[in-house]
Biopython code that builds the backbone (N, CA, C, O; Angstrom):
import numpy as np
from Bio.PDB.StructureBuilder import StructureBuilder

atoms = [
    (1, "MET", "N", (-51.088, -89.362, -117.161)),
    (1, "MET", "CA", (-51.026, -88.632, -115.607)),
    (1, "MET", "C", (-50.809, -86.749, -116.081)),
    (1, "MET", "O", (-49.819, -86.121, -116.456)),
    (2, "THR", "N", (-51.937, -86.428, -115.886)),
    (2, "THR", "CA", (-51.285, -84.496, -115.880)),
    (2, "THR", "C", (-50.292, -84.203, -115.170)),
    (2, "THR", "O", (-49.765, -84.953, -114.349)),
    (3, "THR", "N", (-49.888, -82.827, -115.499)),
    (3, "THR", "CA", (-48.974, -82.223, -114.659)),
    (3, "THR", "C", (-49.422, -82.106, -113.111)),
    (3, "THR", "O", (-48.556, -82.298, -112.259)),
    (4, "GLU", "N", (-50.497, -81.855, -112.788)),
    (4, "GLU", "CA", (-51.174, -81.698, -111.600)),
    (4, "GLU", "C", (-50.860, -82.890, -110.965)),
    (4, "GLU", "O", (-50.166, -82.970, -109.951)),
    (5, "GLU", "N", (-51.482, -84.022, -111.688)),
    (5, "GLU", "CA", (-51.513, -85.214, -111.017)),
    (5, "GLU", "C", (-49.874, -85.736, -110.461)),
    (5, "GLU", "O", (-49.676, -86.306, -109.388)),
    (6, "LYS", "N", (-48.957, -85.432, -111.332)),
    (6, "LYS", "CA", (-47.546, -85.592, -111.226)),
    (6, "LYS", "C", (-46.906, -84.715, -109.853)),
    (6, "LYS", "O", (-46.280, -85.177, -108.899)),
    (7, "ILE", "N", (-47.276, -83.390, -110.107)),
    (7, "ILE", "CA", (-46.955, -82.756, -108.672)),
    (7, "ILE", "C", (-47.610, -83.051, -107.393)),
    (7, "ILE", "O", (-47.068, -82.888, -106.299)),
    (8, "ARG", "N", (-48.445, -83.361, -107.523)),
    (8, "ARG", "CA", (-49.576, -84.032, -106.106)),
    (8, "ARG", "C", (-48.813, -84.991, -105.535)),
    (8, "ARG", "O", (-48.479, -85.029, -104.351)),
    (9, "ASP", "N", (-48.386, -86.196, -106.856)),
    (9, "ASP", "CA", (-47.759, -87.346, -106.337)),
    (9, "ASP", "C", (-46.535, -86.771, -105.464)),
    (9, "ASP", "O", (-46.527, -86.731, -104.233)),
    (10, "ILE", "N", (-45.563, -86.359, -106.265)),
    (10, "ILE", "CA", (-44.283, -86.002, -105.701)),
    (10, "ILE", "C", (-44.441, -85.395, -104.341)),
    (10, "ILE", "O", (-43.676, -85.664, -103.415)),
    (11, "LEU", "N", (-45.648, -84.411, -104.223)),
    (11, "LEU", "CA", (-45.909, -83.595, -102.882)),
    (11, "LEU", "C", (-46.148, -84.546, -101.645)),
    (11, "LEU", "O", (-45.661, -84.474, -100.516)),
    (12, "ASP", "N", (-47.156, -85.583, -102.249)),
    (12, "ASP", "CA", (-47.601, -86.743, -101.090)),
    (12, "ASP", "C", (-46.688, -87.821, -100.754)),
    (12, "ASP", "O", (-46.637, -88.424, -99.682)),
    (13, "ASN", "N", (-45.904, -88.015, -101.890)),
    (13, "ASN", "CA", (-45.056, -89.120, -101.827)),
    (13, "ASN", "C", (-43.768, -88.943, -101.462)),
    (13, "ASN", "O", (-43.165, -89.991, -101.233)),
    (14, "GLN", "N", (-43.160, -87.934, -101.336)),
    (14, "GLN", "CA", (-41.746, -87.743, -101.523)),
    (14, "GLN", "C", (-41.621, -86.491, -100.364)),
    (14, "GLN", "O", (-40.841, -86.713, -99.437)),
    (15, "VAL", "N", (-42.368, -85.157, -100.372)),
    (15, "VAL", "CA", (-42.017, -84.150, -99.907)),
    (15, "VAL", "C", (-42.828, -84.139, -98.505)),
    (15, "VAL", "O", (-42.182, -84.025, -97.463)),
    (16, "SER", "N", (-44.279, -84.260, -98.471)),
    (16, "SER", "CA", (-45.129, -84.427, -97.125)),
    (16, "SER", "C", (-44.290, -85.214, -96.128)),
    (16, "SER", "O", (-44.042, -84.787, -95.000)),
    (17, "PRO", "N", (-43.864, -86.390, -96.601)),
    (17, "PRO", "CA", (-43.457, -87.458, -95.395)),
    (17, "PRO", "C", (-42.224, -86.851, -94.598)),
    (17, "PRO", "O", (-42.052, -86.918, -93.381)),
    (18, "ALA", "N", (-41.311, -86.177, -95.643)),
    (18, "ALA", "CA", (-40.184, -85.297, -94.896)),
    (18, "ALA", "C", (-40.121, -84.276, -94.120)),
    (18, "ALA", "O", (-39.234, -84.005, -93.311)),
    (19, "LEU", "N", (-41.431, -83.484, -94.461)),
    (19, "LEU", "CA", (-41.784, -82.364, -93.632)),
    (19, "LEU", "C", (-42.573, -82.928, -92.197)),
    (19, "LEU", "O", (-42.466, -82.351, -91.116)),
    (20, "ALA", "N", (-43.409, -84.215, -92.431)),
    (20, "ALA", "CA", (-44.319, -84.557, -91.469)),
    (20, "ALA", "C", (-43.327, -84.769, -90.044)),
    (20, "ALA", "O", (-43.629, -84.682, -88.854)),
    (21, "SER", "N", (-42.138, -85.053, -90.659)),
    (21, "SER", "CA", (-40.939, -85.163, -89.081)),
    (21, "SER", "C", (-40.988, -84.032, -88.705)),
    (21, "SER", "O", (-40.984, -84.160, -87.481)),
    (22, "HIS", "N", (-41.050, -82.560, -89.011)),
    (22, "HIS", "CA", (-41.510, -81.830, -88.440)),
    (22, "HIS", "C", (-42.728, -80.989, -88.155)),
    (22, "HIS", "O", (-42.662, -79.774, -87.967)),
    (23, "GLY", "N", (-43.702, -81.601, -88.133)),
    (23, "GLY", "CA", (-44.872, -81.482, -87.909)),
    (23, "GLY", "C", (-45.663, -80.618, -88.811)),
    (23, "GLY", "O", (-46.659, -79.996, -88.442)),
    (24, "GLY", "N", (-45.136, -80.606, -90.112)),
    (24, "GLY", "CA", (-45.786, -80.110, -91.583)),
    (24, "GLY", "C", (-46.163, -80.730, -92.400)),
    (24, "GLY", "O", (-46.115, -81.947, -92.225)),
    (25, "SER", "N", (-46.597, -80.322, -93.399)),
    (25, "SER", "CA", (-46.811, -80.631, -94.619)),
    (25, "SER", "C", (-47.255, -79.648, -95.841)),
    (25, "SER", "O", (-47.565, -78.504, -95.509)),
    (26, "CYS", "N", (-47.308, -79.951, -97.084)),
    (26, "CYS", "CA", (-47.980, -79.250, -98.063)),
    (26, "CYS", "C", (-48.768, -79.595, -99.281)),
    (26, "CYS", "O", (-48.514, -80.561, -100.000)),
    (27, "SER", "N", (-49.507, -78.951, -99.424)),
    (27, "SER", "CA", (-50.068, -79.431, -100.991)),
    (27, "SER", "C", (-50.012, -78.336, -102.035)),
    (27, "SER", "O", (-49.475, -77.230, -101.987)),
    (28, "LEU", "N", (-50.772, -78.987, -103.083)),
    (28, "LEU", "CA", (-50.958, -78.122, -104.424)),
    (28, "LEU", "C", (-52.085, -77.286, -104.583)),
    (28, "LEU", "O", (-53.159, -77.872, -104.719)),
    (29, "VAL", "N", (-52.090, -76.127, -104.596)),
    (29, "VAL", "CA", (-53.519, -75.353, -104.704)),
    (29, "VAL", "C", (-53.547, -75.307, -106.167)),
    (29, "VAL", "O", (-54.643, -75.633, -106.623)),
    (30, "LYS", "N", (-52.505, -74.944, -107.186)),
    (30, "LYS", "CA", (-53.045, -74.863, -108.320)),
    (30, "LYS", "C", (-51.720, -74.984, -109.273)),
    (30, "LYS", "O", (-50.642, -74.646, -108.784)),
    (31, "PHE", "N", (-51.763, -75.375, -110.386)),
    (31, "PHE", "CA", (-50.652, -75.182, -111.224)),
    (31, "PHE", "C", (-51.259, -74.408, -112.412)),
    (31, "PHE", "O", (-52.281, -74.650, -113.053)),
    (32, "ASP", "N", (-50.155, -73.184, -112.564)),
    (32, "ASP", "CA", (-50.632, -72.559, -113.905)),
    (32, "ASP", "C", (-49.440, -72.702, -115.244)),
    (32, "ASP", "O", (-48.292, -72.267, -115.337)),
    (33, "GLU", "N", (-50.052, -73.285, -115.923)),
    (33, "GLU", "CA", (-49.530, -74.286, -117.174)),
    (33, "GLU", "C", (-49.136, -73.108, -118.033)),
    (33, "GLU", "O", (-48.448, -73.507, -118.973)),
    (34, "ALA", "N", (-49.311, -71.879, -118.049)),
    (34, "ALA", "CA", (-48.915, -70.923, -119.247)),
    (34, "ALA", "C", (-47.655, -70.190, -118.505)),
    (34, "ALA", "O", (-46.854, -69.659, -119.275)),
    (35, "SER", "N", (-47.411, -70.105, -117.267)),
    (35, "SER", "CA", (-46.093, -69.861, -116.533)),
    (35, "SER", "C", (-45.319, -71.064, -116.146)),
    (35, "SER", "O", (-44.117, -70.956, -115.904)),
    (36, "GLY", "N", (-45.865, -72.078, -116.079)),
    (36, "GLY", "CA", (-45.196, -73.355, -115.476)),
    (36, "GLY", "C", (-45.058, -73.015, -113.874)),
    (36, "GLY", "O", (-44.209, -73.696, -113.299)),
    (37, "VAL", "N", (-45.676, -72.186, -113.175)),
    (37, "VAL", "CA", (-45.744, -72.326, -111.835)),
    (37, "VAL", "C", (-46.901, -72.760, -110.939)),
    (37, "VAL", "O", (-48.123, -72.610, -110.967)),
    (38, "ALA", "N", (-46.043, -73.344, -110.150)),
    (38, "ALA", "CA", (-46.873, -74.359, -109.291)),
    (38, "ALA", "C", (-47.089, -73.845, -107.914)),
    (38, "ALA", "O", (-46.189, -74.054, -107.100)),
    (39, "TYR", "N", (-48.257, -73.140, -107.499)),
    (39, "TYR", "CA", (-48.435, -72.605, -106.343)),
    (39, "TYR", "C", (-48.771, -73.857, -104.805)),
    (39, "TYR", "O", (-49.624, -74.742, -104.875)),
    (40, "VAL", "N", (-48.186, -73.697, -103.982)),
    (40, "VAL", "CA", (-48.357, -74.743, -102.934)),
    (40, "VAL", "C", (-48.463, -73.996, -101.527)),
    (40, "VAL", "O", (-47.954, -72.930, -101.180)),
    (41, "ALA", "N", (-49.381, -74.992, -100.738)),
    (41, "ALA", "CA", (-49.612, -74.394, -99.808)),
    (41, "ALA", "C", (-49.147, -74.884, -98.504)),
    (41, "ALA", "O", (-49.605, -75.980, -98.181)),
    (42, "MET", "N", (-48.077, -74.134, -97.417)),
    (42, "MET", "CA", (-47.338, -74.843, -96.602)),
    (42, "MET", "C", (-48.389, -75.025, -95.113)),
    (42, "MET", "O", (-48.910, -74.070, -94.537)),
    (43, "GLN", "N", (-48.506, -76.285, -94.753)),
    (43, "GLN", "CA", (-49.317, -76.356, -93.714)),
    (43, "GLN", "C", (-48.789, -76.918, -92.166)),
    (43, "GLN", "O", (-47.606, -77.144, -91.915)),
    (44, "GLY", "N", (-49.634, -77.049, -91.435)),
    (44, "GLY", "CA", (-49.081, -77.360, -90.007)),
    (44, "GLY", "C", (-47.951, -76.766, -89.274)),
    (44, "GLY", "O", (-48.227, -75.599, -88.999)),
    (45, "ALA", "N", (-46.778, -77.114, -88.847)),
    (45, "ALA", "CA", (-45.651, -76.120, -88.402)),
    (45, "ALA", "C", (-45.221, -75.382, -89.632)),
    (45, "ALA", "O", (-44.972, -74.184, -89.491)),
    (46, "CYS", "N", (-45.085, -75.972, -90.927)),
    (46, "CYS", "CA", (-44.497, -75.192, -91.779)),
    (46, "CYS", "C", (-45.336, -73.862, -92.181)),
    (46, "CYS", "O", (-44.961, -72.807, -92.690)),
    (47, "GLY", "N", (-46.754, -74.359, -91.713)),
    (47, "GLY", "CA", (-47.455, -72.890, -92.250)),
    (47, "GLY", "C", (-47.096, -71.770, -91.439)),
    (47, "GLY", "O", (-47.402, -70.686, -91.938)),
    (48, "THR", "N", (-46.503, -71.730, -90.269)),
    (48, "THR", "CA", (-46.182, -70.694, -89.484)),
    (48, "THR", "C", (-44.372, -70.534, -89.003)),
    (48, "THR", "O", (-43.834, -69.730, -88.242)),
    (49, "CYS", "N", (-43.910, -71.446, -89.658)),
    (49, "CYS", "CA", (-42.541, -71.504, -89.407)),
    (49, "CYS", "C", (-41.997, -70.177, -90.045)),
    (49, "CYS", "O", (-42.526, -69.758, -91.074)),
    (50, "PRO", "N", (-40.828, -69.426, -89.390)),
    (50, "PRO", "CA", (-40.148, -68.805, -90.045)),
    (50, "PRO", "C", (-39.188, -69.002, -91.278)),
    (50, "PRO", "O", (-38.771, -68.164, -92.078)),
    (51, "PHE", "N", (-38.946, -70.439, -91.191)),
    (51, "PHE", "CA", (-38.100, -70.908, -92.491)),
    (51, "PHE", "C", (-38.889, -71.500, -93.416)),
    (51, "PHE", "O", (-38.445, -72.407, -94.121)),
    (52, "ALA", "N", (-40.121, -71.066, -93.518)),
    (52, "ALA", "CA", (-40.841, -71.776, -94.488)),
    (52, "ALA", "C", (-40.707, -71.321, -95.945)),
    (52, "ALA", "O", (-41.045, -72.001, -96.913)),
    (53, "LEU", "N", (-40.261, -70.289, -95.982)),
    (53, "LEU", "CA", (-39.872, -70.106, -97.358)),
    (53, "LEU", "C", (-38.484, -70.655, -97.938)),
    (53, "LEU", "O", (-38.329, -70.758, -99.154)),
    (54, "GLU", "N", (-37.628, -70.952, -97.159)),
    (54, "GLU", "CA", (-36.188, -71.945, -97.165)),
    (54, "GLU", "C", (-36.769, -73.186, -97.598)),
    (54, "GLU", "O", (-36.383, -73.749, -98.623)),
    (55, "THR", "N", (-37.800, -73.694, -96.762)),
    (55, "THR", "CA", (-38.132, -75.007, -96.858)),
    (55, "THR", "C", (-38.578, -74.851, -98.302)),
    (55, "THR", "O", (-37.978, -75.547, -99.121)),
    (56, "LEU", "N", (-39.500, -74.076, -98.724)),
    (56, "LEU", "CA", (-40.269, -74.154, -100.217)),
    (56, "LEU", "C", (-39.271, -73.819, -100.977)),
    (56, "LEU", "O", (-39.688, -74.085, -102.104)),
    (57, "ARG", "N", (-38.292, -73.434, -101.075)),
    (57, "ARG", "CA", (-36.896, -73.369, -102.052)),
    (57, "ARG", "C", (-36.276, -74.506, -102.353)),
    (57, "ARG", "O", (-36.269, -75.115, -103.423)),
    (58, "MET", "N", (-35.645, -74.807, -101.128)),
    (58, "MET", "CA", (-34.670, -76.179, -100.843)),
    (58, "MET", "C", (-35.314, -77.741, -100.648)),
    (58, "MET", "O", (-34.713, -78.815, -100.631)),
    (59, "THR", "N", (-36.471, -77.515, -100.535)),
    (59, "THR", "CA", (-37.088, -78.724, -100.090)),
    (59, "THR", "C", (-38.409, -79.058, -101.319)),
    (59, "THR", "O", (-38.444, -80.124, -101.933)),
    (60, "VAL", "N", (-39.250, -78.146, -101.481)),
    (60, "VAL", "CA", (-40.463, -78.430, -102.145)),
    (60, "VAL", "C", (-40.113, -78.422, -103.889)),
    (60, "VAL", "O", (-40.381, -79.224, -104.783)),
    (61, "GLU", "N", (-39.262, -76.877, -103.863)),
    (61, "GLU", "CA", (-38.932, -76.658, -105.293)),
    (61, "GLU", "C", (-38.515, -77.599, -105.916)),
    (61, "GLU", "O", (-39.121, -78.147, -106.837)),
    (62, "GLN", "N", (-36.974, -78.033, -105.315)),
    (62, "GLN", "CA", (-35.979, -78.659, -105.680)),
    (62, "GLN", "C", (-36.579, -80.161, -106.113)),
    (62, "GLN", "O", (-35.927, -80.848, -106.899)),
    (63, "ALA", "N", (-37.469, -80.497, -105.730)),
    (63, "ALA", "CA", (-38.162, -81.853, -105.728)),
    (63, "ALA", "C", (-39.298, -82.152, -106.924)),
    (63, "ALA", "O", (-39.443, -83.071, -107.730)),
    (64, "VAL", "N", (-40.064, -80.859, -106.623)),
    (64, "VAL", "CA", (-40.912, -80.893, -107.666)),
    (64, "VAL", "C", (-40.554, -80.453, -109.274)),
    (64, "VAL", "O", (-41.157, -80.732, -110.310)),
    (65, "MET", "N", (-39.421, -79.714, -109.069)),
    (65, "MET", "CA", (-39.027, -79.346, -110.624)),
    (65, "MET", "C", (-37.923, -80.308, -111.183)),
    (65, "MET", "O", (-37.689, -80.283, -112.391)),
    (66, "GLU", "N", (-37.296, -81.079, -110.428)),
    (66, "GLU", "CA", (-36.540, -82.061, -110.624)),
    (66, "GLU", "C", (-37.583, -83.371, -110.964)),
    (66, "GLU", "O", (-37.203, -84.070, -111.903)),
    (67, "ALA", "N", (-38.382, -83.626, -110.548)),
    (67, "ALA", "CA", (-39.520, -84.684, -111.227)),
    (67, "ALA", "C", (-40.578, -84.373, -112.386)),
    (67, "ALA", "O", (-41.242, -85.071, -113.152)),
    (68, "VAL", "N", (-40.417, -82.916, -112.146)),
    (68, "VAL", "CA", (-41.608, -82.598, -113.156)),
    (68, "VAL", "C", (-41.359, -81.315, -113.881)),
    (68, "VAL", "O", (-41.808, -80.214, -113.562)),
    (69, "PRO", "N", (-40.439, -81.647, -115.093)),
    (69, "PRO", "CA", (-39.705, -80.590, -115.798)),
    (69, "PRO", "C", (-40.523, -79.613, -116.286)),
    (69, "PRO", "O", (-39.966, -78.594, -116.694)),
    (70, "GLU", "N", (-41.785, -79.684, -116.345)),
    (70, "GLU", "CA", (-43.039, -78.473, -116.699)),
    (70, "GLU", "C", (-42.832, -77.536, -115.715)),
    (70, "GLU", "O", (-42.737, -76.355, -116.052)),
    (71, "VAL", "N", (-42.725, -77.923, -114.297)),
    (71, "VAL", "CA", (-42.584, -76.715, -113.400)),
    (71, "VAL", "C", (-41.525, -75.908, -113.821)),
    (71, "VAL", "O", (-40.565, -76.517, -114.293)),
    (72, "LYS", "N", (-41.454, -74.637, -113.768)),
    (72, "LYS", "CA", (-40.606, -73.681, -113.735)),
    (72, "LYS", "C", (-40.086, -73.006, -112.647)),
    (72, "LYS", "O", (-38.949, -72.537, -112.591)),
    (73, "ALA", "N", (-41.294, -72.942, -111.412)),
    (73, "ALA", "CA", (-40.940, -72.065, -110.277)),
    (73, "ALA", "C", (-42.023, -72.952, -109.302)),
    (73, "ALA", "O", (-42.932, -73.680, -109.700)),
    (74, "VAL", "N", (-41.676, -72.690, -108.066)),
    (74, "VAL", "CA", (-42.791, -73.144, -107.103)),
    (74, "VAL", "C", (-43.097, -71.870, -106.116)),
    (74, "VAL", "O", (-42.131, -71.442, -105.484)),
    (75, "GLU", "N", (-44.306, -71.264, -105.944)),
    (75, "GLU", "CA", (-44.561, -70.116, -105.161)),
    (75, "GLU", "C", (-45.293, -70.638, -103.883)),
    (75, "GLU", "O", (-45.669, -71.811, -103.891)),
    (76, "ARG", "N", (-45.494, -69.966, -102.932)),
    (76, "ARG", "CA", (-46.271, -70.131, -101.769)),
    (76, "ARG", "C", (-47.500, -69.732, -102.117)),
    (76, "ARG", "O", (-47.529, -68.587, -102.568)),
    (77, "ALA", "N", (-48.693, -70.386, -102.048)),
    (77, "ALA", "CA", (-49.960, -70.049, -102.252)),
    (77, "ALA", "C", (-50.412, -69.247, -101.053)),
    (77, "ALA", "O", (-51.563, -68.813, -100.999)),
]
sb = StructureBuilder()
sb.init_structure("model")
sb.init_model(0)
sb.init_chain("A")
sb.init_seg("    ")
for serial, (resi, resn, name, xyz) in enumerate(atoms, 1):
    if name == "N":
        sb.init_residue(resn, " ", resi, " ")
    sb.init_atom(name, np.array(xyz, "f"), 0.0, 1.0, " ", f" {name:<3s}", serial, name[0])
structure = sb.get_structure()
């Protein structure tokens, strides 16, 4: 499984279901292997929420970096 596939798996099966309870979701836009940065799009209610950056850091980044050590940071796309 590639790094991108691992990230997508975490986003699809752990993060997005949690965000769905608030009307949102997220998806991987791209992963930069050189820097270790995953670029994630916040969608639905999370796309326009004023707390989206906090959700990105506290929920998305934490889950992805814990499960996929190759990821050094998660940024909003």
